[in-house]
C-alpha positions in Angstrom: 82.2 134.4 22.1 83.0 137.0 19.2 82.4 139.8 20.7 83.8 139.1 24.0 86.7 141.9 24.5 89.0 142.2 27.3 88.2 145.6 29.3 90.2 144.9 33.0 93.6 143.3 34.7 94.0 143.4 37.9 97.1 142.0 39.3 98.2 140.8 42.9 101.3 139.6 44.1 100.8 137.3 46.9 102.9 136.0 49.7 102.3 132.6 50.7 104.0 130.8 54.2 105.3 127.3 53.8 105.1 124.4 55.7 109.2 123.4 55.4 112.0 124.3 54.0 112.9 123.1 50.4 116.5 122.5 49.3 117.3 121.6 45.5 120.5 121.4 43.1 120.4 125.1 42.4 119.1 126.7 45.7 116.3 126.7 48.5 113.1 128.1 49.9 112.2 129.0 52.9 109.3 130.3 55.1 107.9 132.4 52.5 107.0 131.8 48.6 106.0 135.3 46.3 103.7 134.4 43.2 101.3 136.5 40.8 97.9 136.1 40.3 95.6 138.0 37.6 92.0 138.3 36.7 91.2 139.5 33.2 87.8 141.4 33.1 85.8 141.1 30.0 82.5 143.3 28.7 80.5 140.4 28.7 81.3 140.2 32.7 82.8 137.0 32.4 86.3 136.9 34.2 89.5 134.5 33.7 92.1 134.0 36.3 95.8 133.3 35.8 98.8 132.9 37.6 102.9 133.5 37.2 104.6 131.8 39.3 108.3 132.5 38.7 111.6 131.3 40.9 114.5 133.5 40.6 117.2 130.7 40.1 115.3 129.1 37.6 113.5 131.0 35.2 112.9 134.8 36.5 111.8 137.1 39.0 107.9 138.0 40.0 109.0 141.8 39.7 110.2 141.0 36.1 106.9 138.9 35.9 104.7 142.3 37.2 106.6 144.5 34.8 105.7 142.3 31.7 102.2 141.8 32.7 101.3 145.6 33.5 103.9 147.3 31.0 104.7 144.9 27.7 101.9 142.4 27.6 98.6 143.9 28.7 98.5 146.6 25.6 97.9 143.6 23.5 95.4 142.3 25.7 93.3 145.3 26.1 90.7 145.3 23.6 91.0 142.5 22.0 88.8 139.4 21.1 89.5 136.9 24.4 88.7 134.2 22.0 91.8 135.3 19.6 94.4 133.2 22.1 96.8 132.7 19.5 97.0 136.4 18.1 97.0 138.0 21.4 100.1 135.4 22.6 101.5 136.3 19.5 101.6 140.0 20.2 102.9 139.4 23.7 105.6 137.3 21.8 106.4 140.2 19.8 106.0 142.8 22.8 109.1 141.3 24.9 111.1 138.2 25.3 111.4 136.1 27.9 108.6 136.1 30.9 107.1 133.0 29.8 105.5 132.6 33.4 103.9 135.7 32.4 102.6 135.0 29.0 101.4 132.0 30.8 99.1 133.6 33.3 97.5 135.6 30.3 96.7 132.6 28.0 95.7 130.4 31.3 92.9 133.5 31.9 92.0 133.9 28.6 91.2 130.1 28.6 89.7 130.3 31.7 87.4 133.1 30.2 86.5 131.0 27.1 85.6 128.0 28.7 83.5 130.0 31.1 81.6 131.7 28.3 81.4 128.3 25.9 80.5 126.1 29.1 83.2 123.8 28.7 86.3 122.4 30.9 89.7 123.4 29.8 90.8 120.1 28.8 88.0 119.8 26.5 88.9 123.3 24.9 92.1 121.2 24.5 90.3 118.4 22.8 88.9 116.1 25.6 90.5 113.8 28.0 93.1 111.3 27.6 93.0 110.5 31.4 90.6 110.8 34.2 93.0 111.0 36.9 96.8 111.8 37.4 99.5 109.9 39.5 100.3 112.4 42.3 104.2 112.6 42.5 105.5 114.1 45.5 109.0 115.6 45.5 111.0 115.1 49.1 113.6 118.3 49.6 113.5 118.5 53.3 117.3 118.9 54.8 115.8 117.9 57.7 115.9 113.4 56.5 113.6 112.8 59.8 111.0 114.9 58.8 110.7 113.8 55.3 110.7 110.1 56.1 107.7 111.0 58.8 105.9 113.2 55.3 106.8 110.3 53.2 104.8 108.0 55.3 102.1 109.9 55.8 101.6 110.5 51.7 101.7 106.8 51.3 98.7 106.4 54.2 96.5 109.0 51.5 97.7 106.7 48.6 100.6 108.6 46.8 102.7 106.0 45.8 105.0 108.2 43.1 108.4 109.6 45.5 110.8 112.0 44.3 114.1 112.7 46.3 115.5 116.0 45.9 119.9 115.4 45.5 122.6 117.5 44.8 122.0 119.8 47.5 124.9 118.0 49.7 128.2 115.3 49.2 127.3 112.4 46.9 127.9 110.3 49.7 125.2 112.1 51.9 122.9 112.1 48.7 123.8 107.9 49.1 122.5 107.8 52.7 119.6 109.5 51.9 118.4 108.5 49.6 119.4 104.7 51.0 117.4 105.5 54.2 114.2 106.7 52.2 114.1 103.5 49.8 114.4 101.2 52.8 111.8 102.5 54.4 109.1 103.1 51.7 107.1 100.1 51.3 108.7 98.2 47.9 105.5 99.2 45.4 106.8 102.9 45.4 108.1 104.4 42.7 110.8 106.3 42.9 113.1 109.0 41.6 115.4 111.8 42.0 116.2 115.1 40.9 119.6 117.3 41.0 118.3 119.8 39.6 121.5 120.8 38.0 123.5 119.9 41.4 126.2 117.9 39.8 129.3 118.8 38.2 129.8 116.8 34.9 133.2 115.5 35.7 132.5 111.9 37.0 128.9 112.2 37.0 128.7 109.2 35.1 129.9 107.0 38.3 127.7 108.7 41.1 124.9 108.1 38.5 125.9 104.6 38.4 125.8 104.1 42.2 122.2 105.6 42.6 120.9 102.9 40.1 121.1 100.5 43.0 117.7 101.9 44.6 115.7 101.2 41.5 114.9 104.3 40.1 112.2 105.5 37.0 114.2 108.3 36.5 117.1 110.7 37.1 116.2 114.2 36.5 118.4 116.7 35.3 122.1 115.8 36.9 124.1 118.6 35.7 124.0 121.8 34.4 121.2 123.4 31.9 123.5 124.4 29.3 125.3 121.0 29.2 124.4 119.5 26.6 127.1 117.3 25.7 127.2 115.7 29.2 123.3 115.1 29.5 123.8 113.3 25.9 126.9 111.4 27.2 125.1 110.4 30.7 121.7 109.3 28.7 124.2 106.9 26.8 126.0 105.4 29.6 123.7 105.4 32.9 121.1 102.9 32.1 118.3 104.6 34.4 116.4 106.8 32.0 117.7 110.6 32.2 115.2 113.5 32.4 115.6 116.8 31.0 113.4 120.0 33.3 115.7 122.6 32.8 117.8 122.1 29.5 114.1 122.0 28.1 112.3 125.1 28.8 110.2 125.6 24.8 109.1 123.7 21.9 112.6 125.1 19.9 114.9 123.6 22.5 113.1 120.1 23.0 112.7 119.8 18.9 117.0 120.5 19.7 116.9 117.9 22.9 115.4 115.3 20.7 118.0 115.8 17.7 120.7 115.9 20.2 119.5 112.7 22.3 120.4 114.5 25.5 117.5 113.1 27.4 114.7 110.2 27.8 112.1 111.7 28.6 110.8 115.8 29.6 109.6 117.8 32.4 106.3 119.7 30.7 105.9 122.7 32.8 103.6 125.4 31.8 105.4 128.3 33.2 108.8 127.7 31.8 107.1 126.9 28.5 105.2 130.0 28.6 101.5 128.4 28.9 99.4 125.6 27.5 100.1 125.9 24.0 103.9 125.5 24.5 103.4 123.3 26.8 101.6 120.8 24.4 103.7 121.6 21.7 106.9 120.1 23.8 104.9 117.1 24.4 103.8 116.5 21.2 107.9 116.5 20.1 108.8 114.6 22.8 105.7 111.7 21.6 106.8 111.7 17.8 109.9 110.7 19.5 109.1 108.3 21.4 109.6 110.2 24.6 107.5 110.1 27.9 106.6 113.5 29.6 106.0 114.4 33.2 104.1 117.2 34.9 106.9 119.5 36.8 105.9 122.1 39.0 107.8 126.0 40.2 106.4 127.4 42.9 102.4 127.4 41.5 99.1 127.8 43.7 96.0 126.5 42.8 95.3 128.5 39.7 98.5 127.5 38.1 98.1 123.7 39.0 94.6 123.3 38.2 95.4 124.5 34.5 98.3 121.8 34.6 95.9 119.1 35.4 93.6 120.3 32.6 97.0 120.4 30.0 97.8 116.8 31.5 94.7 115.0 30.8 94.0 116.2 27.9 97.8 114.9 26.9 98.6 111.4 26.7 102.3 111.7 26.7 102.4 113.2 29.9 102.4 110.1 31.1 104.9 109.8 34.1 102.8 111.5 36.9 102.6 115.3 38.3 104.4 116.7 40.8 101.3 119.6 41.5 101.1 119.1 45.7 102.3 122.4 46.6 99.0 123.9 47.5 98.0 121.2 50.0 101.3 120.2 51.6 103.4 123.1 51.3 101.8 126.2 51.5 99.8 127.3 54.2 96.1 125.5 53.8 94.5 128.9 55.0 96.2 131.2 52.4 94.9 128.6 49.3 92.8 131.1 46.6 91.0 128.4 45.2 90.7 124.1 45.6 92.8 121.8 43.9 91.6 118.3 44.2 93.9 115.9 44.9 92.4 112.4 46.4 93.9 108.8 47.1 97.1 109.5 45.5 96.0 111.4 42.3 95.2 115.0 40.8 91.5 115.0 39.1 91.2 117.8 36.4 87.9 120.2 37.4 84.7 119.5 35.7 83.3 123.0 35.5 83.7 125.5 32.7 87.1 126.9 32.0 89.3 126.4 34.9 86.3 124.7 36.8 87.2 126.4 40.3 85.7 129.0 42.6 88.4 131.9 43.2 88.8 133.2 46.7 89.4 136.6 46.5 89.0 137.7 50.1 91.9 134.9 50.4 94.1 137.0 47.7 93.4 139.8 49.3 94.9 138.7 52.6 98.1 137.4 51.1 98.6 140.1 48.7 101.2 142.6 49.1 100.6 144.1 45.9 97.6 145.3 44.0 97.7 147.0 40.6 94.4 147.4 38.5 94.7 148.4 34.7 91.8 149.3 32.7 
């Protein structure tokens, strides 16, 4: 393993059709979504896959991820020993600030290579399993309420018991009506959450969230703007339902500050916003020391990134509130999936094979790619 070095990078920009419009407090996506997939080759014949899935209104753009990977980060990966992951990522962090999705893609691809070479799944490289399976949370975000109700019924029949309703993209009275209708139509054993994605104004937010508490919610996610930390802390103090911070907590530094300021009762952990598995694990560790649970969030990732996320959560006990790893199966067009993701009976299972533990179909990638770049 010591003598395995990175020799080549293949980068694909893929465009996937999506099955339904998805509306959230900070924006909507309709018809298609773009991601960046990478393959790192080595002089030992072992390759690793990674994925960058930025969202322009959340963290960055596909174009910036491509530039970061090709121009700034690949020169620090090329020729490096792939087992020296911390050293490589540190060099990438010094090469360019930001670009967390691109850094995550590189780190996951390197872990995939190391796991394959060692014959171990990534969760073993992270210390072993804290759990065998992860409860799946499905987000109801279609502005067409009837369509969401039909989908929720179908998901419930498949074993899903956690639903998160996207709020904040319509008037408060309409949000209340929507949440009430969904709560009334779903069986009583459903674990229900809501997510504003920063959609509320701080002024009047306490009263609006107290209105929502009628519906027995497990948590309320990111009600106000990411930078409104004083408002987040006040809502956490005054609202009985736990407040979960997403956009306010991107990395270990903001997680530490968030704990100190008491802006939330829980954190959403995402590989894409954290910049990889190691930083995501660090956020969860900081939360654990403060007694805060975490939730496995997503942006618009496909199977490569979400399989990596499943390995992370399987190995991290603090991420105990489930995960929303449903995009490849239920939102993207099924014939455009480049790899499988094991979803069964309302749970996500980490793959058991070496590395990511998945077979990536490059023929599918070629069909969905709108741009390809190869670097040596």
